[in-house]
C-alpha positions in Angstrom: 44.8 -41.7 -63.1 43.6 -39.3 -64.8 40.1 -40.4 -64.7 40.1 -40.5 -60.7 41.5 -36.4 -60.8 38.8 -35.8 -63.2 35.9 -37.5 -61.1 37.2 -35.8 -58.1 37.5 -32.4 -60.0 33.6 -33.2 -61.4 31.8 -32.5 -57.8 32.9 -35.7 -56.1 33.9 -35.6 -52.2 37.5 -34.6 -52.1 39.7 -37.0 -50.5 43.4 -37.7 -49.2 45.7 -39.7 -51.0 45.1 -42.1 -48.3 41.3 -42.1 -49.3 39.8 -40.3 -46.0 37.5 -37.4 -46.4 38.8 -34.2 -46.0 38.1 -32.6 -43.2 35.9 -29.3 -43.4 33.4 -27.5 -40.8 30.0 -29.2 -40.5 26.5 -28.0 -40.2 26.2 -28.2 -36.4 29.4 -26.3 -35.6 28.2 -23.4 -37.9 25.2 -23.4 -35.7 26.9 -23.3 -32.3 29.1 -20.6 -33.7 26.5 -18.6 -35.0 24.6 -18.7 -31.5 27.8 -17.7 -29.5 28.0 -14.7 -32.2 24.2 -13.9 -31.4 25.2 -13.8 -28.0 28.4 -11.8 -27.9 26.5 -9.5 -30.5 23.7 -8.9 -28.4 25.8 -7.8 -25.2 28.1 -5.8 -27.8 25.0 -4.2 -29.1 24.2 -3.3 -25.6 27.3 -2.1 -24.7 27.4 0.1 -27.7 24.0 1.6 -26.8 24.8 1.9 -22.8 23.9 5.5 -22.8 20.8 5.3 -24.4 19.7 2.6 -21.9 21.1 4.3 -19.1 18.8 7.4 -20.0 16.0 5.6 -20.8 16.3 3.5 -17.3 16.6 6.8 -15.3 13.9 8.7 -17.0 11.2 5.7 -16.7 12.3 5.3 -12.9 12.1 9.2 -12.4 8.7 9.5 -13.5 7.5 6.2 -11.6 8.9 8.2 -8.6 7.0 11.6 -9.4 3.8 9.3 -10.0 4.1 7.7 -6.8 4.7 10.7 -5.1 1.6 12.5 -6.5 -0.5 9.1 -5.5 -3.0 10.0 -2.3 -1.5 7.7 0.3 -4.0 5.5 1.6 -4.1 4.2 5.6 -5.2 1.0 7.1 -7.5 0.5 9.9 -8.0 -3.0 11.4 -10.4 -4.4 14.1 -9.9 -8.0 15.0 -13.7 -9.2 16.3 -14.9 -12.7 17.8 -18.6 -13.5 16.6 -20.7 -14.0 19.7 -22.6 -17.3 19.2 -26.2 -16.6 21.1 -26.3 -19.8 22.7 -27.7 -20.2 26.4 -31.6 -19.7 26.4 -31.8 -21.0 22.6 -30.2 -24.2 23.6 -33.0 -25.2 25.6 -36.0 -24.7 23.7 -35.3 -28.3 21.9 -37.9 -30.2 24.1 -40.3 -27.2 24.1 -40.3 -26.8 20.5 -41.5 -30.2 20.0 -44.1 -29.6 22.5 -45.4 -26.3 20.7 -44.1 -26.8 17.3 -47.1 -24.9 15.7 -47.2 -22.1 18.2 -43.3 -21.7 17.6 -43.4 -22.1 14.2 -46.2 -18.9 13.7 -44.1 -17.0 16.4 -40.7 -17.5 14.5 -39.0 -19.0 17.5 -35.8 -20.7 16.9 -35.8 -20.3 13.3 -33.3 -18.8 11.2 -29.5 -19.4 10.5 -26.5 -19.3 12.4 -25.9 -15.7 14.6 -22.3 -15.7 13.6 -23.4 -15.7 9.8 -26.5 -13.0 10.4 -23.5 -10.9 12.2 -21.1 -11.0 9.5 -23.4 -10.5 7.0 -24.8 -7.2 8.9 -21.3 -5.5 9.0 -21.1 -5.3 5.2 -24.7 -5.1 4.4 -26.4 -1.9 2.5 -28.8 -1.1 5.1 -26.2 -0.6 7.7 -23.5 1.0 5.1 -26.4 3.5 3.9 -27.5 4.3 7.7 -23.5 4.8 8.3 -23.0 7.3 5.5 -26.2 9.8 6.4 -26.0 9.8 9.9 -22.4 10.9 9.6 -23.0 12.9 6.4 -20.0 11.2 4.7 -20.9 11.9 0.9 -19.0 15.2 0.6 -15.8 13.2 2.3 -16.2 10.2 0.2 -16.5 12.6 -2.9 -14.6 15.4 -2.0 -13.8 16.0 -5.4 -17.2 17.1 -6.2 -18.0 19.1 -3.4 -17.8 22.5 -3.1 -16.0 23.1 0.6 -17.0 27.2 0.2 -20.3 27.1 -0.7 -21.2 23.9 1.2 -22.7 22.1 -2.0 -21.8 20.3 -4.9 -20.4 21.4 -7.9 -22.8 20.4 -10.5 -26.6 20.6 -10.0 -27.1 17.8 -12.1 -28.7 14.8 -10.5 -26.9 12.4 -12.5 -23.2 13.9 -11.1 -24.8 14.4 -7.8 -22.9 11.0 -5.5 -26.2 8.9 -3.9 -25.9 6.4 -1.4 -26.0 3.7 -4.1 -22.3 5.2 -5.0 -21.2 5.3 -1.6 -22.0 1.9 -0.6 -20.1 0.5 -3.9 -17.6 2.6 -3.2 -17.4 0.7 0.7 -17.8 -2.6 -1.1 -15.0 -2.1 -3.5 -12.5 0.1 -1.9 -13.0 0.9 1.0 -14.4 -2.0 3.7 -13.3 -5.4 3.5 -14.7 -8.0 6.2 -12.4 -11.6 6.3 -13.1 -14.2 8.4 -10.3 -17.1 9.2 -12.1 -20.3 9.0 -9.3 -21.9 12.0 -9.8 -19.6 14.6 -13.3 -18.1 13.6 -11.9 -14.5 14.2 -13.0 -11.8 12.2 -11.0 -9.0 10.8 -12.9 -5.5 9.8 -10.1 -3.2 7.5 -10.9 -0.1 6.5 -8.5 2.0 3.8 -8.9 5.6 3.7 -6.6 8.8 3.0 -7.5 9.9 6.6 -5.9 7.6 9.0 -8.0 9.0 11.9 -11.0 8.8 9.7 -10.1 5.0 9.2 -9.7 4.1 12.5 -13.1 5.9 13.4 -14.8 4.4 10.9 -14.0 0.6 11.5 -14.6 1.2 15.0 -17.9 2.6 14.8 -19.3 0.2 12.5 -18.6 -2.6 14.6 -20.6 -0.2 17.1 -23.3 0.3 15.2 -23.5 -3.5 14.2 -24.0 -4.5 17.9 -26.4 -2.1 18.9 -28.5 -3.1 15.7 -28.0 -6.7 16.3 -29.2 -6.3 19.6 -32.4 -4.0 19.1 -33.4 -6.4 16.4 -33.1 -9.3 19.1 -34.9 -7.4 21.6 -37.6 -6.3 19.3 -37.8 -10.1 18.1 -38.0 -11.5 21.6 -40.8 -8.6 22.8 -42.9 -9.9 19.8 -42.5 -13.3 20.6 -43.5 -12.6 24.4 -46.6 -10.6 23.1 -47.4 -13.5 20.7 -47.2 -16.3 22.9 -49.0 -14.4 26.3 -52.1 -14.0 23.5 -52.1 -17.8 23.0 -52.2 -18.6 26.9 -55.8 -16.8 26.7 -56.8 -19.2 24.0 -56.3 -22.6 25.3 -56.9 -24.6 28.8 -54.9 -27.3 28.2 -52.6 -27.7 31.3 -49.3 -29.1 29.1 -49.7 -26.1 26.7 -50.0 -23.6 29.7 -46.7 -25.2 30.9 -44.9 -25.3 27.5 -45.6 -21.6 26.6 -44.8 -20.2 29.9 -41.2 -21.9 29.3 -41.6 -20.4 26.3 -42.2 -16.8 27.5 -39.4 -17.6 30.0 -36.4 -18.0 27.9 -37.8 -15.2 25.6 -37.7 -13.3 28.5 -34.1 -14.3 29.3 -33.3 -13.5 25.7 -34.0 -9.9 26.4 -32.4 -9.5 29.3 -29.4 -10.8 28.3 -29.2 -7.9 24.6 -30.2 -5.4 26.9 -27.3 -6.3 29.4 -24.6 -7.0 26.5 -23.0 -4.0 24.6 -20.8 -6.3 22.5 -24.1 -8.3 21.5 -22.8 -9.7 18.3 -19.4 -9.0 18.3 -16.5 -9.0 20.8 -13.7 -6.8 20.1 -10.6 -8.6 20.7 -8.2 -5.8 19.0 -9.7 -2.6 18.0 -8.4 -0.2 15.2 -6.1 2.6 16.3 -4.6 5.5 13.9 -2.4 3.9 11.6 0.9 5.8 11.2 2.2 3.9 8.3 0.4 4.0 4.8 -0.6 1.0 3.5 -0.2 2.2 -0.5 1.2 3.6 -2.6 4.2 1.1 -2.3 6.5 3.7 -3.8 9.9 1.9 -3.6 8.2 -0.6 -5.3 6.9 1.8 -8.1 10.1 3.0 -8.7 12.1 -0.2 -9.2 9.3 -1.4 -11.8 9.9 2.3 -13.2 14.0 1.1 -13.9 13.0 -2.2 -14.3 10.7 -1.0 -17.6 12.8 1.6 -18.3 16.1 -0.9 -19.1 13.9 -3.0 -21.1 12.6 0.2 -23.2 16.5 0.8 -23.8 17.7 -2.7 -24.4 14.8 -3.1 -27.0 15.9 0.0 -29.2 19.7 -0.7 -28.9 18.7 -4.1 -30.6 16.4 -2.6 -32.9 19.0 0.1 -34.2 21.6 -2.4 -34.1 19.7 -5.1 -36.5 19.0 -2.2 -38.7 22.6 -1.5 -39.5 23.6 -5.0 -40.0 20.6 -5.4 -42.5 22.2 -6.6 -46.0 21.6 -3.8 -48.5 
């Protein structure tokens, strides 16, 4: 009997008189209890520092609201466009091209890519933007911070500090102008974002007008050149078949000239013109303020947890 008692005292597992293991708290239960206490402690820490959390939340929200009010409002003007495919005369040139492949190739007749692709590329091209900025004298407007309105000159005379057409085109490309084509409908949307709503609408409509005018003038000049070339070829041959084919090509080019001269919306048909926007597109002041409140709450919670953790650290 003494030996059994000694073995139990010397480090064996305690047993009840009936031989079963004595009840004790296991490892899994300890972990679960610790987790529950940690969650409770977290809530208690936040409640203990609720004034701090409230202050940081309110402060960050107030700062975000002030920043949003100081930001320059931006307005968006949109033009909905339908690209025009110049078919008709061009579609009837297939047979003539087979008869006069050499002449047509030299004159550049029937060559080139899609009219739609050319129109969209022209709408956002550097050459159109440069002409647009120059003729409307937009550099002082685009870079108003560098322009002295009283002296009507740039504030800095350093050539490196004076904005150029390159800078203007870069600004249009990155922040002002955006061209998007809907692949399903084929419609094209031109958007202009600017701080002056009236200027945004004027610029959007004017850029479409200039694109139509440029491509129409280009088409007339191209067809005129083709006509002159084909008429010159008529004097160099006496073959009746070639004369007939060349005359047919000349007739097609004349139709192109007449079509271009009588069509103002040559490249883009305006489905919905731009109007002066009444609501700003940015900044989103409500979202900015809410973001500041959330950020302030997170900062306050982190500070509260950090202070509570230092208090309970063992000495």
